Each structure stands twice: as structure tokens, then as C-alpha cells.
C-alpha positions as CSV (number, residue, x, y, z in Angstrom):
1,M,44.3,116.3,139.4
2,N,42.1,119.0,140.7
3,P,38.7,119.3,140.8
4,I,36.3,121.5,138.3
5,S,36.5,125.1,139.9
6,W,33.2,126.1,139.1
7,K,33.7,129.7,140.2
8,S,36.2,129.4,137.1
9,V,33.6,128.4,135.0
10,F,30.6,130.5,135.5
11,S,33.2,134.0,136.8
12,L,31.3,136.5,134.5
13,R,35.0,137.4,133.3
14,A,35.3,133.5,131.5
15,I,32.0,134.4,130.1
16,I,32.2,137.5,128.8
17,F,35.9,136.6,127.2
18,T,34.2,133.6,125.9
19,V,31.2,135.1,124.7
20,L,32.8,137.8,122.8
21,G,35.4,135.5,121.3
22,V,33.1,133.4,120.0
23,G,31.1,136.0,118.6
24,L,34.4,137.2,116.7
25,A,35.4,133.5,115.3
26,I,31.8,133.4,113.7
27,I,32.1,136.8,111.8
28,G,35.7,135.6,110.4
29,L,34.4,132.1,109.8
30,Q,31.1,132.7,108.1
31,G,31.7,136.6,106.8
32,F,35.0,135.7,105.3
33,M,36.6,132.4,105.5
34,V,34.2,129.4,104.7
35,P,32.4,130.9,101.9
36,N,36.0,131.5,99.9
37,N,37.2,127.8,101.5
38,F,40.5,130.1,103.1
39,L,42.0,128.3,105.6
40,D,43.9,129.0,108.7
41,G,45.0,126.3,110.2
42,G,44.2,124.1,113.2
43,V,40.3,122.2,114.2
44,T,38.7,125.1,112.2
45,G,40.9,124.7,108.8
46,I,40.5,120.6,109.1
47,S,37.1,121.5,109.4
48,I,36.4,123.8,106.1
49,L,39.0,121.2,104.4
50,V,37.1,118.5,104.9
51,K,33.6,120.5,104.6
52,S,34.4,120.9,100.8
53,F,35.2,117.3,100.4
54,S,31.2,116.6,102.1
55,N,28.1,117.7,102.6
56,I,28.8,117.7,106.9
57,H,27.5,120.8,108.2
58,I,31.2,122.7,109.2
59,S,29.5,123.0,113.4
60,I,29.1,119.0,113.2
61,L,32.7,118.7,112.2
62,L,34.0,121.5,114.7
63,V,33.2,119.4,117.5
64,V,34.0,116.3,116.2
65,F,37.6,116.8,115.2
66,N,37.7,118.9,118.6
67,I,36.6,115.7,120.6
68,P,40.1,113.8,121.4
69,F,41.9,117.3,122.2
70,L,38.9,118.6,124.8
71,I,39.9,114.6,126.1
72,I,43.5,115.5,126.1
73,G,42.8,119.1,127.6
74,F,40.8,117.2,130.3
75,K,43.0,114.8,131.8
76,K,46.2,116.0,130.4
77,I,45.5,120.2,131.7
78,S,42.8,120.5,134.4
79,K,39.3,119.2,134.4
80,T,38.1,122.8,134.2
81,F,40.3,124.1,131.4
82,G,38.6,121.0,129.4
83,V,34.9,122.2,130.8
84,Q,35.6,125.9,129.4
85,A,36.9,124.6,126.3
86,T,34.3,122.3,125.5
87,F,31.7,125.2,126.1
88,A,33.6,127.4,124.0
89,V,33.6,124.9,120.9
90,L,29.7,124.0,121.6
91,L,28.7,127.4,121.8
92,L,31.3,127.9,118.0
93,A,29.5,124.9,116.5
94,A,26.1,126.2,117.6
95,G,26.5,129.9,116.7
96,M,27.8,128.3,113.0
97,Y,24.8,125.8,112.6
98,F,22.3,128.9,114.0
99,I,23.6,132.2,112.8
100,E,24.1,133.5,109.3
101,I,26.1,136.1,108.3
102,P,26.4,137.8,105.1
103,V,29.2,137.6,103.1
104,F,31.4,140.4,103.5
105,T,33.9,140.8,100.3
106,T,34.7,139.0,97.6
107,D,38.4,140.6,97.7
108,K,40.7,137.9,98.4
109,V,43.2,140.3,100.3
110,L,40.6,141.8,101.8
111,I,38.9,137.9,103.3
112,A,42.7,136.5,104.5
113,V,43.4,139.8,106.5
114,F,40.3,140.6,108.2
115,G,39.2,136.7,107.8
116,G,42.5,135.8,109.7
117,F,41.9,139.4,112.4
118,F,38.5,138.4,113.2
119,I,39.0,134.8,114.2
120,G,43.1,135.8,115.7
121,L,40.5,138.0,117.7
122,G,37.9,135.0,118.5
123,I,40.6,132.8,120.0
124,G,42.5,135.1,121.4
125,F,39.5,136.5,123.5
126,V,38.5,132.6,124.1
127,I,41.8,131.9,125.7
128,R,41.9,134.7,127.8
129,G,38.5,133.2,128.8
130,G,40.2,130.3,130.3
131,G,39.3,127.9,127.0
132,V,40.2,127.4,123.7
133,I,38.3,126.8,120.3
134,D,40.8,124.7,118.6
135,G,42.2,122.0,120.1
136,L,45.1,121.5,118.1
137,E,47.7,124.0,120.5
138,V,46.5,121.0,123.1
139,I,47.5,118.1,121.1
140,A,50.8,120.2,120.4
141,L,51.6,120.7,124.1
142,Y,50.9,117.1,125.3
143,T,53.1,116.2,122.2
144,E,55.8,118.5,123.1
145,R,56.1,116.2,126.4
146,K,56.8,113.2,124.5
147,S,58.8,114.4,121.5
148,S,61.9,116.4,120.7
149,F,59.5,119.1,119.3
150,T,58.2,122.4,120.5
151,A,55.2,123.1,120.9
152,G,55.2,125.7,118.0
153,E,57.5,123.2,115.4
154,I,54.5,120.8,116.1
155,I,51.4,123.3,115.5
156,L,53.9,124.8,112.2
157,S,54.0,121.1,111.2
158,L,50.4,120.3,110.9
159,N,49.6,123.0,109.5
160,T,51.5,123.2,107.1
161,L,50.1,119.8,106.2
162,I,46.1,121.3,105.9
163,I,47.1,124.3,104.3
164,I,49.3,121.9,101.5
165,G,45.9,120.2,101.7
166,A,44.4,123.6,100.9
167,A,46.0,123.6,97.6
168,Y,45.7,120.7,96.6
169,K,42.2,121.1,96.4
170,F,41.3,124.7,96.0
171,G,44.2,125.7,94.3
172,I,48.0,127.1,94.8
173,E,46.6,130.8,95.5
174,T,43.9,129.5,97.7
175,G,46.9,128.4,99.6
176,M,49.0,130.6,99.6
177,Y,46.3,133.2,100.8
178,S,45.4,130.7,103.9
179,I,49.2,131.5,104.7
180,L,48.4,134.7,105.1
181,V,45.7,134.1,106.6
182,Y,47.5,131.6,109.6
183,Y,49.8,134.1,109.7
184,T,47.0,137.1,110.5
185,A,45.2,134.6,112.7
186,M,48.4,133.6,114.8
187,K,49.8,137.7,115.0
188,T,46.2,138.9,116.2
189,T,46.3,135.8,118.9
190,N,49.3,136.8,120.4
191,Y,48.1,140.2,120.8
192,V,45.2,139.9,122.3
193,V,46.4,136.9,125.0
194,D,49.6,139.1,125.7
195,G,48.2,142.9,125.0
196,F,50.2,145.4,126.5
197,E,50.7,143.8,129.2
198,E,53.5,141.7,128.2
199,F,56.1,141.1,130.1
200,T,60.0,141.8,128.8
201,A,63.2,141.9,131.0
202,M,64.9,144.7,130.3
203,H,69.1,144.4,131.8
204,I,71.2,147.3,131.7
205,I,75.3,147.7,132.2
206,S,76.1,151.1,132.7
207,K,79.4,153.4,134.5
208,Q,76.5,155.4,136.9
209,P,74.9,151.7,138.1
210,E,73.5,153.7,141.5
211,L,72.0,156.6,139.2
212,I,70.3,154.4,137.1
213,K,68.9,152.0,140.1
214,K,67.6,155.1,141.8
215,T,65.8,156.3,138.8
216,I,64.1,153.1,137.8
217,V,63.0,152.4,141.6
218,N,62.2,155.6,142.3
219,D,60.7,157.4,139.3
220,F,59.2,154.8,137.2
221,N,58.3,152.6,140.8
222,K,59.7,149.3,139.5
223,A,61.8,146.4,141.2
224,I,65.2,145.7,140.4
225,T,67.3,142.6,140.7
226,V,70.9,143.2,140.1
227,Y,73.5,140.8,139.0
228,K,77.4,141.0,140.1
229,G,79.3,140.6,136.9
230,E,82.5,141.7,134.7
231,R,82.6,144.3,131.8
232,G,84.9,144.4,129.7
233,Y,86.9,141.5,127.1
234,L,86.8,143.9,124.2
235,P,88.4,142.9,120.7
236,G,92.0,144.2,121.1
237,S,91.8,144.9,124.8
238,Y,90.8,141.8,125.9
239,S,92.9,141.5,128.9
240,V,90.8,145.2,130.7
241,K,87.9,144.3,132.5
242,A,86.0,145.6,135.8
243,D,83.8,144.6,138.0
244,A,79.7,145.6,136.9
245,D,76.3,146.1,138.3
246,I,73.7,144.1,135.6
247,I,70.5,146.3,136.8
248,M,67.1,144.2,135.8
249,T,63.6,144.8,135.8
250,V,60.6,143.6,134.6
251,V,58.8,145.9,132.3
252,T,55.7,145.7,129.8
253,R,56.3,146.9,126.3
254,L,55.2,149.6,127.0
255,E,57.7,151.0,129.5
256,I,60.2,149.9,127.7
257,H,61.0,153.1,125.3
258,R,60.6,155.5,128.7
259,I,63.4,153.7,130.8
260,R,65.5,153.1,128.1
261,E,65.3,157.2,127.4
262,A,65.7,157.5,131.1
263,A,68.9,155.3,131.5
264,I,70.5,156.6,128.3
265,K,70.4,160.6,129.2
266,I,72.4,159.1,132.3
267,D,74.6,157.4,130.4
268,P,74.5,157.6,126.3
269,N,77.2,154.4,126.5
270,A,74.8,152.5,128.6
271,F,74.7,148.7,127.5
272,I,70.9,147.8,127.5
273,Y,69.1,144.8,126.0
274,V,66.0,143.5,126.4
275,H,63.9,140.0,125.6
276,S,61.0,138.7,126.2
277,I,59.6,136.3,129.1
278,K,56.8,133.8,128.8
279,E,55.6,134.2,132.9
280,V,55.7,136.4,135.4
281,K,55.3,135.0,138.8
282,G,55.8,136.3,142.3
283,G,57.8,139.5,143.3
284,L,56.4,142.5,142.9
285,I,55.5,143.3,139.7
286,Q,54.4,146.9,139.2
287,K,51.8,148.1,136.3
288,N,52.0,151.1,135.0
């Protein structure tokens, strides 16, 4: 395993994102969720649930429940990640212990929406800083390699059990609101991590391939890849077919509409489809 990259751990970007993320998570937990026994899943949800059964401070529970996940992250992912995640968890625990934030509202819908929003922002910023404040995703990724289930399925299953526990302890209504918290937090986290620069693969099949290629490359300054294929095979005219260029380019979500409109202007009958991609590495990726 590679040694710890202290340059990454103490980089200004990592520190700013981690501190900002932890601060936002504290606002979500103290200002909305913990006083009202609303859960968002993961280690924070487990900690809030266990806190209701005991007098143990939530800061201690956050550290204790994250320890096994941090160890797995340190051993199975990277030492640098393990250090950054440990720093984020300890900072969150310290903030929950020493910082007091008044409850902002008692409206259950506002608690669910804004509690999930702030905790989602916090988790997202910490991830962008290189760490985590909820170790459940670590164990999900590790378990994914050992079983036939995906990380998303594992996380969903574990969080379902946590929310069932919330419904048992605090009532069905609180359990239902906790689902809203979890959904809001998940969507917010995904948006912060992916941001406006989430990459998407756009494929275009047209009768005017050369003009569309030139437009994408010259007008939008995007690199393209061209696959050789066939078009046709339509119901009722299966035998009708023709060679076709399948034009593929990697774009951000802000570029999809502009390139689609440009392609349709060239060929109103162009076939266009897009799909999200998890990671882009190598090649020429131009961010506009």
C-alpha cells in the first residue's frame, strides 16, 4: 500500500473543504435533526438512534461507530484516505461536543428538508476534501467486492434497517420523515460531489456526420470519438440499412443542451442519446 501523502492531507483545498463540510454537517445535526430525532441513515443515523436509548453523548457515538469503517478504509482504500477520514470524523465529534447551535424550527417538513440539505452539503464537501464523515460508504464499497451486491444496494439495505429502527423507537411518522431526510441528503451530496462538472457521454447518429463533427470540435472546442456502425433495421423495413458514424463526445451537464440544439439545427432527425459516466481519465476533456 502506498505511504501517506501528507501533502494531500494538509493541502489548503482539503482543509477548507473538510472544515466547511464539518461545519455544515454540525448545523444540520444540531439545528435540525438531533433535537427532533430525525435520522439520515449511515453512522449519524445509528448514532442518533442509539443516543435515544442511552445517555451517551452523540460525539462519542460518532467516533465509536466510525472506528471499524475507518480501519477498513485505512487498510483497504489508502492510508491517506484513512488519515483524512479520521481527521474529519474527529473534527465532527469535537464540533458536536463543543459547539452549541439553537434549534432553527420545529416544523417537521422544514426539519426534514433543511436537515437533509445541510448534512448532505457537509458530507459532499468532506468527500471533495478527500475524506468522509460517515463510514457506511466505506464498508459498502468493501463489501461490494466480497459479494454480488452493489454499493448502492448495500447502503440502501443498511439504511432501511436504520429507518425501521427509527420508526420503531420514534413512531411511523418520524420514520417517514427520516426517509425524506435521507433522500434530500443523498441528492445534495451527489450534487456537491459531481457538481456542474458531472460528465456525460453524448452520442449522435446523423445523416450529416461531417458537419456535426466540425461543429462539435470547432464551435464547442470538444474532442470526439467516432465509432463505425450501421443505421436502419426499422420495424417494417428491416432489410434497409446503411453505414453510419456514431459520434461520441464527453460533455458536462451545462453543455448538453447547447450541443443538442446545434446538432438538431443541422439535422432535425438526428438520433441523440446521453448517459452518465462515473469517471473520466485521460484524453482531452475540455471544461467550458
